[in-house]
All heavy atoms as an XYZ file, in Angstrom:
761
protein
N      75.697    104.266    148.577
C      76.086    105.112    147.471
C      76.570    106.449    148.048
O      75.921    107.024    148.902
C      74.857    105.320    146.556
C      75.181    106.009    145.272
S      73.764    106.270    144.108
C      72.988    104.691    144.005
N      77.697    106.907    147.567
C      78.227    108.191    148.036
C      77.422    109.344    147.431
O      76.670    109.162    146.471
C      79.703    108.361    147.630
O      79.772    108.481    146.202
C      80.569    107.201    148.110
N      77.607    110.528    147.986
C      76.903    111.707    147.460
C      77.310    111.963    146.012
O      76.464    112.294    145.173
C      77.207    112.934    148.327
C      76.360    114.140    147.983
C      74.882    113.907    148.260
O      74.523    113.380    149.302
N      74.030    114.289    147.332
N      78.584    111.784    145.712
C      79.060    111.959    144.341
C      78.349    110.984    143.406
O      77.897    111.367    142.318
C      80.578    111.754    144.278
C      81.130    111.799    142.879
C      81.322    113.013    142.235
C      81.427    110.629    142.199
C      81.817    113.057    140.932
C      81.915    110.660    140.897
C      82.118    111.876    140.262
N      78.240    109.721    143.819
C      77.581    108.707    142.993
C      76.093    109.021    142.808
O      75.552    108.838    141.717
C      77.758    107.323    143.616
C      79.183    106.816    143.561
C      79.415    105.582    144.413
O      78.752    105.439    145.473
O      80.274    104.765    144.026
N      75.445    109.508    143.880
C      74.032    109.874    143.776
C      73.829    111.037    142.808
O      72.899    111.039    142.000
C      73.459    110.219    145.145
C      72.931    109.014    145.868
S      72.033    109.450    147.337
C      73.363    109.437    148.498
N      74.705    112.030    142.899
C      74.598    113.173    141.994
C      74.830    112.761    140.550
O      74.148    113.241    139.640
C      75.569    114.273    142.407
C      75.171    114.930    143.700
O      74.032    114.843    144.141
N      76.123    115.590    144.338
N      75.791    111.863    140.345
C      76.073    111.370    138.997
C      74.876    110.576    138.466
O      74.461    110.763    137.325
C      77.329    110.494    139.005
C      77.712    109.983    137.641
C      78.980    109.174    137.667
C      79.259    108.674    136.267
N      80.325    107.709    136.206
N      74.307    109.722    139.305
C      73.142    108.936    138.904
C      71.961    109.859    138.601
O      71.218    109.647    137.644
C      72.786    107.931    140.010
C      71.577    107.096    139.718
C      71.807    106.145    138.573
C      70.589    105.271    138.357
N      70.699    104.468    137.154
N      71.785    110.900    139.420
C      70.700    111.859    139.194
C      70.868    112.550    137.845
O      69.897    112.715    137.097
C      70.650    112.879    140.326
N      72.092    112.946    137.511
C      72.352    113.600    136.230
C      72.084    112.640    135.068
O      71.485    113.033    134.052
C      73.786    114.114    136.184
N      72.496    111.396    135.219
C      72.257    110.397    134.176
C      70.762    110.130    134.001
O      70.267    110.031    132.875
C      72.981    109.091    134.514
C      74.479    109.192    134.437
C      75.194    107.967    135.017
O      74.527    107.064    135.586
O      76.434    107.926    134.915
N      70.061    110.037    135.111
C      68.630    109.780    135.050
C      67.880    110.958    134.424
O      66.968    110.765    133.610
C      68.092    109.472    136.441
C      66.659    108.985    136.540
C      66.384    107.804    135.627
C      66.346    108.622    137.976
N      68.269    112.166    134.775
C      67.663    113.347    134.164
C      67.849    113.310    132.651
O      66.906    113.559    131.894
C      68.260    114.630    134.742
C      67.773    115.918    134.098
C      66.276    116.103    134.282
C      68.535    117.104    134.647
N      69.032    112.992    132.200
C      69.289    112.923    130.755
C      68.431    111.842    130.105
O      67.894    112.044    129.007
C      70.775    112.657    130.498
C      71.181    112.819    129.058
C      70.913    114.223    128.497
O      70.957    115.221    129.247
O      70.646    114.319    127.289
N      68.274    110.704    130.784
C      67.411    109.641    130.262
C      65.965    110.140    130.121
O      65.303    109.882    129.107
C      67.446    108.426    131.193
C      66.556    107.293    130.734
C      66.534    106.115    131.690
O      67.316    106.083    132.659
O      65.708    105.215    131.456
N      65.484    110.851    131.122
C      64.124    111.380    131.071
C      63.962    112.381    129.936
O      62.964    112.360    129.206
C      63.754    112.044    132.401
C      63.762    111.171    133.650
C      63.472    112.015    134.874
C      62.793    110.007    133.523
N      64.928    113.259    129.785
C      64.857    114.312    128.765
C      64.873    113.754    127.350
O      64.295    114.350    126.446
C      66.017    115.287    128.939
C      65.893    116.157    130.166
C      67.138    116.953    130.437
C      67.519    117.842    129.296
N      68.639    118.744    129.641
N      65.544    112.643    127.141
C      65.712    112.093    125.798
C      64.831    110.874    125.540
O      64.966    110.228    124.500
C      67.189    111.723    125.542
O      67.596    110.745    126.498
C      68.080    112.940    125.628
N      63.931    110.565    126.458
C      63.088    109.376    126.331
C      62.227    109.436    125.070
O      61.662    110.475    124.747
C      62.203    109.237    127.563
N      62.158    108.338    124.386
C      61.326    108.216    123.184
C      59.962    107.609    123.519
O      59.093    107.511    122.676
C      62.020    107.331    122.142
C      63.391    107.830    121.739
C      63.278    109.016    120.816
C      64.616    109.354    120.221
N      65.102    110.659    120.565
N      59.799    107.171    124.767
C      58.549    106.579    125.233
C      58.390    106.907    126.721
O      59.315    107.392    127.359
C      58.554    105.059    125.019
C      59.760    104.392    125.619
N      59.863    104.067    126.962
C      60.941    104.018    125.074
C      61.038    103.522    127.208
N      61.712    103.477    126.074
N      57.220    106.635    127.267
C      56.982    106.910    128.681
C      57.902    106.062    129.556
O      58.128    104.882    129.271
C      55.534    106.602    129.052
C      54.538    107.562    128.434
O      54.969    108.543    127.800
O      53.333    107.327    128.585
N      58.424    106.687    130.611
C      59.287    106.016    131.588
C      58.743    106.359    132.966
O      58.368    107.502    133.218
C      60.741    106.521    131.502
C      61.352    106.216    130.147
C      61.593    105.910    132.616
C      62.721    106.839    129.962
N      58.744    105.368    133.848
C      58.316    105.634    135.209
C      59.113    104.767    136.174
O      59.124    103.543    136.064
C      56.819    105.352    135.360
O      56.381    105.721    136.645
N      59.793    105.431    137.110
C      60.535    104.757    138.166
C      59.886    105.087    139.504
O      59.212    106.105    139.644
C      61.974    105.277    138.233
C      62.840    104.909    137.063
C      63.021    105.789    136.000
C      63.514    103.696    137.027
C      63.836    105.470    134.933
C      64.333    103.366    135.954
C      64.489    104.249    134.917
O      65.298    103.939    133.866
N      60.096    104.240    140.479
C      59.715    104.556    141.845
C      60.902    104.255    142.755
O      61.913    103.723    142.300
C      58.431    103.810    142.279
O      57.940    104.404    143.481
C      58.685    102.333    142.488
N      60.764    104.609    144.005
C      61.811    104.380    145.004
C      61.306    103.320    145.969
O      60.165    103.398    146.451
C      62.137    105.683    145.776
C      62.557    106.794    144.817
C      63.190    105.435    146.847
C      63.861    106.556    144.084
N      62.147    102.324    146.257
C      61.786    101.306    147.238
C      62.714    101.421    148.443
O      63.853    101.853    148.326
C      61.838     99.883    146.649
C      63.207     99.560    146.059
C      60.745     99.705    145.598
C      63.389     98.113    145.627
N      62.187    101.038    149.611
C      62.987    101.072    150.828
C      63.843     99.817    150.941
O      63.845     98.970    150.034
C      62.102    101.286    152.065
C      61.148    100.131    152.332
O      61.335     99.003    151.799
O      60.181    100.347    153.095
N      64.560     99.666    152.051
C      65.480     98.539    152.237
C      64.762     97.194    152.296
O      65.386     96.139    152.157
C      66.345     98.745    153.486
C      65.574     98.752    154.789
C      65.093    100.128    155.203
O      65.074    101.073    154.379
O      64.692    100.273    156.369
N      63.449     97.199    152.482
C      62.668     95.966    152.534
C      61.995     95.648    151.204
O      61.245     94.685    151.093
C      61.617     96.056    153.647
C      62.204     96.380    154.983
C      62.012     97.631    155.542
C      62.982     95.453    155.668
C      62.563     97.951    156.771
C      63.538     95.766    156.896
C      63.333     97.010    157.448
N      62.216     96.508    150.207
C      61.630     96.308    148.887
C      60.237     96.883    148.730
O      59.574     96.642    147.730
N      59.790     97.646    149.721
C      58.463     98.266    149.650
C      58.563     99.638    148.988
O      59.451    100.420    149.314
C      57.882     98.444    151.053
O      57.704     97.188    151.662
N      57.650     99.936    148.070
C      57.688    101.249    147.415
C      57.309    102.363    148.388
O      56.430    102.183    149.237
C      56.664    101.128    146.295
C      55.795     99.984    146.667
C      56.590     99.078    147.550
N      57.967    103.500    148.261
C      57.638    104.665    149.077
C      56.397    105.335    148.502
O      56.220    105.398    147.283
C      58.811    105.639    149.105
C      60.115    105.071    149.691
C      61.203    106.134    149.674
C      59.912    104.546    151.098
N      55.550    105.837    149.398
C      54.271    106.417    148.978
C      54.100    107.820    149.539
O      54.648    108.163    150.582
C      53.114    105.541    149.457
C      53.133    104.156    148.845
C      51.969    103.340    149.326
C      52.014    101.951    148.698
N      50.889    101.138    149.137
N      53.270    108.589    148.844
C      52.934    109.935    149.270
C      52.108    109.866    150.549
O      51.220    109.023    150.657
C      52.133    110.648    148.189
C      52.857    110.769    146.861
S      54.302    111.813    146.946
C      53.523    113.378    147.250
N      52.405    110.738    151.506
C      51.657    110.761    152.761
C      50.196    111.130    152.554
O      49.314    110.556    153.176
C      52.284    111.756    153.743
C      53.650    111.316    154.222
O      53.968    110.132    154.221
N      54.455    112.276    154.622
N      49.944    112.091    151.673
C      48.579    112.603    151.538
C      47.697    111.804    150.594
O      46.484    111.752    150.768
C      48.596    114.077    151.133
C      49.351    114.346    149.846
O      50.066    113.452    149.351
O      49.232    115.464    149.316
N      48.271    111.140    149.603
C      47.461    110.449    148.598
C      47.650    108.935    148.586
O      46.802    108.224    148.065
C      47.792    110.958    147.183
O      49.153    110.620    146.883
C      47.559    112.455    147.046
N      48.785    108.460    149.098
C      49.096    107.040    149.017
C      49.667    106.637    147.672
O      49.986    105.473    147.452
N      49.801    107.598    146.741
C      50.409    107.310    145.438
C      51.889    107.003    145.615
O      52.542    107.517    146.516
C      50.260    108.505    144.498
C      48.823    108.767    144.116
O      47.972    107.893    144.189
N      48.543    109.996    143.718
N      52.407    106.177    144.730
C      53.827    105.853    144.759
C      54.668    107.055    144.364
O      54.248    107.870    143.540
C      54.137    104.706    143.790
C      53.475    103.366    144.050
C      53.896    102.371    142.977
C      53.796    102.832    145.424
N      55.853    107.154    144.959
C      56.823    108.139    144.479
C      57.058    107.846    143.001
O      57.050    106.697    142.569
C      58.150    107.997    145.217
C      58.194    108.602    146.590
C      57.061    108.914    147.314
C      59.422    108.854    147.188
C      57.135    109.462    148.574
C      59.503    109.402    148.457
C      58.358    109.705    149.146
O      58.437    110.243    150.399
N      57.298    108.884    142.235
C      57.422    108.704    140.793
C      58.508    109.617    140.244
O      58.568    110.800    140.566
C      56.083    109.032    140.127
C      55.880    108.374    138.784
O      56.684    107.499    138.422
O      54.908    108.719    138.103
N      59.370    109.041    139.445
C      60.338    109.777    138.628
C      59.990    109.363    137.210
O      60.061    108.183    136.879
C      61.790    109.418    138.994
C      62.061    109.768    140.461
C      62.779    110.122    138.064
C      63.412    109.276    140.975
N      59.572    110.314    136.389
C      58.882    109.937    135.166
C      59.228    110.829    133.979
O      59.697    111.946    134.121
C      57.371    110.000    135.400
C      56.921    111.374    135.851
C      56.608    112.360    134.930
C      56.862    111.698    137.202
C      56.224    113.632    135.336
C      56.475    112.964    137.623
C      56.167    113.923    136.685
O      55.803    115.181    137.093
N      58.931    110.272    132.822
C      58.956    111.028    131.568
C      57.738    110.594    130.771
O      57.484    109.406    130.598
C      60.223    110.747    130.776
N      56.955    111.582    130.364
C      55.817    111.341    129.490
C      56.084    112.052    128.172
O      57.130    112.671    127.993
C      54.525    111.824    130.140
C      54.220    111.092    131.432
C      54.017    111.789    132.616
C      54.172    109.699    131.470
C      53.746    111.115    133.806
C      53.911    109.030    132.660
C      53.693    109.737    133.816
O      53.450    109.072    134.978
N      55.150    111.999    127.282
C      55.361    112.525    125.938
C      55.875    113.967    125.931
O      56.791    114.293    125.193
C      54.057    112.431    125.150
C      54.212    112.846    123.712
C      52.932    112.629    122.931
O      52.233    111.637    123.187
O      52.642    113.466    122.072
N      55.308    114.817    126.760
C      55.629    116.241    126.679
C      56.369    116.811    127.888
O      56.699    118.000    127.893
C      54.346    117.054    126.487
C      53.654    116.716    125.171
O      54.358    116.414    124.196
O      52.412    116.743    125.136
N      56.571    116.025    128.932
C      57.234    116.554    130.122
C      57.801    115.427    130.979
O      57.492    114.251    130.766
C      56.274    117.437    130.938
C      55.070    116.715    131.482
C      55.058    116.254    132.783
C      53.951    116.520    130.706
C      53.954    115.593    133.295
C      52.834    115.861    131.201
C      52.842    115.396    132.504
N      58.629    115.793    131.933
C      59.269    114.840    132.840
C      59.384    115.494    134.217
O      59.324    116.723    134.332
C      60.643    114.428    132.315
C      61.532    115.591    131.943
C      62.398    116.159    132.868
C      61.485    116.136    130.658
C      63.201    117.244    132.525
C      62.285    117.215    130.310
C      63.141    117.757    131.248
O      63.931    118.831    130.914
N      59.532    114.663    135.251
C      59.618    115.246    136.577
C      59.734    114.248    137.704
O      60.003    113.064    137.488
N      59.511    114.751    138.918
C      59.658    113.975    140.152
C      58.459    114.275    141.049
O      58.076    115.429    141.217
C      60.968    114.346    140.887
C      61.122    113.555    142.176
C      62.167    114.131    139.983
N      57.910    113.209    141.648
C      56.741    113.331    142.509
C      57.028    112.562    143.798
O      57.029    111.332    143.809
C      55.546    112.736    141.757
C      54.218    112.785    142.459
C      53.558    113.984    142.670
C      53.603    111.607    142.876
C      52.310    114.016    143.279
C      52.361    111.630    143.482
C      51.716    112.841    143.687
O      50.487    112.869    144.289
N      57.359    113.279    144.865
C      57.613    112.683    146.175
C      56.958    113.586    147.230
O      56.415    114.631    146.904
C      59.122    112.567    146.488
O      59.672    113.889    146.623
C      59.875    111.808    145.403
N      57.044    113.174    148.493
C      56.521    114.031    149.561
C      57.226    115.380    149.574
O      56.610    116.414    149.800
C      56.672    113.356    150.929
C      55.625    112.298    151.155
O      54.465    112.467    150.800
N      56.038    111.185    151.724
N      58.524    115.369    149.345
C      59.322    116.594    149.420
C      59.274    117.426    148.138
O      59.346    118.649    148.187
C      60.771    116.222    149.746
C      61.641    117.389    150.089
C      63.026    116.971    150.564
O      63.211    115.815    150.980
O      63.917    117.810    150.492
N      59.171    116.760    147.011
C      59.228    117.458    145.711
C      58.086    117.047    144.808
O      57.791    115.863    144.669
C      60.539    117.146    144.976
C      61.752    117.716    145.630
C      62.517    116.957    146.504
C      62.145    119.019    145.379
C      63.646    117.494    147.114
C      63.258    119.558    145.973
C      64.006    118.788    146.844
O      65.111    119.316    147.437
N      57.502    118.028    144.169
C      56.535    117.815    143.090
C      56.924    118.798    142.001
O      56.434    119.923    141.951
C      55.110    118.042    143.580
C      54.708    117.013    144.619
C      53.333    117.223    145.150
N      53.106    116.304    146.257
C      51.965    116.159    146.855
N      50.919    116.866    146.482
N      51.839    115.317    147.852
N      57.863    118.360    141.189
C      58.433    119.230    140.166
C      58.346    118.551    138.798
O      58.433    117.334    138.703
C      59.914    119.596    140.481
C      60.017    120.381    141.767
C      60.797    118.349    140.579
N      58.152    119.345    137.776
C      58.223    118.806    136.421
C      58.671    119.894    135.456
O      58.715    121.071    135.799
C      56.910    118.142    135.993
C      55.762    119.089    135.785
O      55.920    120.065    135.020
O      54.691    118.861    136.372
N      59.009    119.457    134.254
C      59.623    120.336    133.263
C      58.675    121.400    132.723
O      59.116    122.327    132.052
C      60.192    119.511    132.107
O      59.164    118.741    131.495
N      57.403    121.320    133.042
C      56.471    122.350    132.595
C      56.635    123.639    133.392
O      56.326    124.716    132.894
C      55.026    121.859    132.702
C      54.725    120.707    131.748
C      53.356    120.153    131.985
N      53.324    119.524    133.312
C      52.270    118.882    133.794
N      51.168    118.783    133.078
N      52.309    118.327    134.998
N      57.120    123.515    134.638
C      57.230    124.708    135.483
C      58.548    124.804    136.260
O      58.776    125.792    136.938
C      56.044    124.776    136.443
C      55.934    123.622    137.396
C      54.654    123.737    138.236
C      54.496    122.638    139.241
N      54.405    121.302    138.761
N      59.397    123.795    136.172
C      60.666    123.796    136.881
C      61.817    123.590    135.913
O      61.653    122.966    134.874
C      60.688    122.687    137.937
C      59.572    122.824    138.951
O      58.515    122.238    138.795
N      59.808    123.635    139.970
N      62.986    124.109    136.294
C      64.149    123.936    135.428
C      64.850    122.607    135.736
O      64.552    121.936    136.723
C      65.098    125.139    135.536
C      65.720    125.281    136.905
O      66.189    124.322    137.507
N      65.741    126.508    137.418
N      65.776    122.254    134.871
C      66.474    120.969    135.007
C      67.277    120.871    136.304
O      67.400    119.778    136.867
C      67.375    120.711    133.800
C      66.587    120.271    132.575
O      65.375    119.998    132.697
O      67.196    120.197    131.494
N      67.838    121.965    136.781
C      68.576    121.924    138.047
C      67.667    121.536    139.203
O      68.056    120.744    140.069
C      69.256    123.264    138.339
C      70.426    123.527    137.423
O      71.048    122.609    136.904
N      70.732    124.787    137.209
N      66.456    122.085    139.237
C      65.497    121.741    140.289
C      65.078    120.277    140.193
O      64.963    119.585    141.212
C      64.267    122.644    140.196
C      64.557    124.092    140.513
C      63.420    125.021    140.150
O      62.835    124.881    139.057
O      63.123    125.891    140.981
N      64.882    119.802    138.988
C      64.477    118.413    138.782
C      65.622    117.468    139.160
O      65.406    116.462    139.838
C      64.005    118.192    137.335
C      62.734    119.015    137.092
C      63.766    116.711    137.048
C      62.296    119.103    135.653
N      66.830    117.803    138.776
C      67.982    116.970    139.131
C      68.172    116.909    140.652
O      68.463    115.846    141.209
C      69.249    117.491    138.457
C      70.447    116.591    138.633
C      71.653    117.063    137.847
O      71.491    117.745    136.818
O      72.780    116.736    138.271
N      67.983    118.012    141.326
C      68.078    118.042    142.786
C      67.024    117.129    143.402
O      67.303    116.384    144.346
C      67.900    119.473    143.294
C      67.950    119.611    144.793
C      67.742    121.048    145.230
C      67.693    121.150    146.751
N      67.428    122.522    147.188
N      65.810    117.168    142.873
C      64.736    116.317    143.376
C      65.046    114.842    143.146
O      64.773    114.000    144.009
C      63.418    116.705    142.716
N      65.627    114.517    142.003
C      66.025    113.137    141.726
C      67.072    112.688    142.738
O      66.972    111.595    143.312
C      66.557    112.980    140.286
C      65.442    113.198    139.265
C      67.192    111.597    140.093
C      65.921    113.312    137.831
N      68.085    113.518    142.974
C      69.148    113.173    143.929
C      68.574    112.940    145.326
O      68.951    111.979    146.007
C      70.220    114.255    143.951
N      67.651    113.802    145.755
C      67.016    113.634    147.077
C      66.216    112.338    147.128
O      66.222    111.636    148.137
C      66.123    114.827    147.404
C      66.889    116.068    147.753
C      67.600    115.875    149.071
C      68.253    117.171    149.508
N      69.005    117.017    150.739
N      65.521    112.007    146.056
C      64.755    110.756    146.013
C      65.681    109.551    146.119
O      65.374    108.581    146.815
C      63.918    110.689    144.731
N      66.839    109.620    145.460
C      67.796    108.520    145.509
C      68.369    108.324    146.913
O      68.766    107.208    147.266
C      68.925    108.748    144.500
C      68.522    108.671    143.033
C      69.694    109.068    142.145
C      68.017    107.285    142.672
N      68.393    109.375    147.716
C      68.853    109.262    149.103
C      67.874    108.445    149.947
O      68.253    107.884    150.972
C      69.013    110.643    149.736
C      70.171    111.437    149.202
C      70.257    112.831    149.806
O      69.498    113.136    150.759
O      71.074    113.626    149.321
N      66.626    108.376    149.535
C      65.585    107.706    150.321
C      65.516    106.202    150.110
O      64.900    105.491    150.893
C      64.231    108.318    149.998
C      64.114    109.758    150.400
S      62.466    110.344    149.985
C      62.874    111.807    149.061
N      66.098    105.710    149.024
C      66.025    104.279    148.747
C      66.596    103.959    147.383
O      67.358    104.729    146.813
N      66.189    102.813    146.862
C      66.692    102.321    145.583
C      65.693    102.587    144.474
O      64.480    102.520    144.676
C      66.953    100.819    145.663
O      67.893    100.534    146.659
N      66.211    102.843    143.301
C      65.407    103.120    142.120
C      64.978    101.806    141.470
O      65.780    100.873    141.344
C      66.267    103.926    141.141
C      65.608    104.549    139.947
C      64.668    105.656    140.383
C      66.671    105.109    139.015
N      63.708    101.727    141.081
C      63.213    100.551    140.366
C      62.178    101.001    139.346
O      61.429    101.951    139.586
C      62.613     99.510    141.349
C      62.221     98.232    140.625
C      61.458    100.095    142.123
C      61.830     97.098    141.563
N      62.163    100.348    138.187
C      61.143    100.658    137.195
C      59.788    100.217    137.734
O      59.666     99.175    138.358
C      61.444     99.966    135.864
C      62.617    100.574    135.146
C      62.770     99.980    133.766
C      63.929    100.712    133.063
N      64.106    100.242    131.698
N      58.779    101.056    137.508
C      57.447    100.771    138.040
C      56.936     99.403    137.578
O      56.310     98.676    138.360
C      56.451    101.851    137.622
C      56.665    103.212    138.208
C      56.157    103.352    139.621
N      54.735    103.261    139.774
C      53.904    104.293    139.817
N      54.359    105.527    139.693
N      52.621    104.091    139.970
N      57.181     99.034    136.326
C      56.667     97.755    135.823
C      57.319     96.555    136.518
O      56.778     95.462    136.494
C      56.785     97.661    134.298
C      58.195     97.636    133.766
C      58.685     98.994    133.282
O      58.083    100.014    133.635
O      59.684     99.019    132.545
N      58.454     96.754    137.146
C      59.117     95.664    137.872
C      58.479     95.394    139.230
O      58.803     94.408    139.880
C      60.604     95.966    138.037
C      61.358     95.943    136.721
C      62.824     96.320    136.867
O      63.344     96.281    137.990
O      63.442     96.627    135.840
N      57.582     96.252    139.678
C      56.905     96.059    140.959
C      55.879     94.925    140.907
O      55.520     94.369    141.927
C      56.200     97.336    141.414
C      57.091     98.446    141.901
C      56.255     99.693    142.187
C      57.840     98.030    143.158
N      55.395     94.641    139.730
C      54.333     93.627    139.588
C      54.839     92.291    139.865
O      55.355     91.526    140.083
C      53.737     93.679    138.190
C      53.210     95.057    137.777
C      52.759     95.024    136.338
C      52.058     95.475    138.675
């Protein structure tokens, strides 16, 4: 995926999170299909929307709409997309 395509996907994903009518949770998988995890906790990377907020949780970024603006969140989404492929968390099962 080119940088332009990643930025476009990040913008689209941010809009999906902002307008979600229900909880959404994506994670990032590597080229082998394994989900990426936090170094300190072992939790999966997460790009999410909950009832009152949305955000990104990775080793590099821990941002959400309660304390960060949309530009910061979109940047974090784009960086996460550089690390691997996006997959809905429920598809991991």
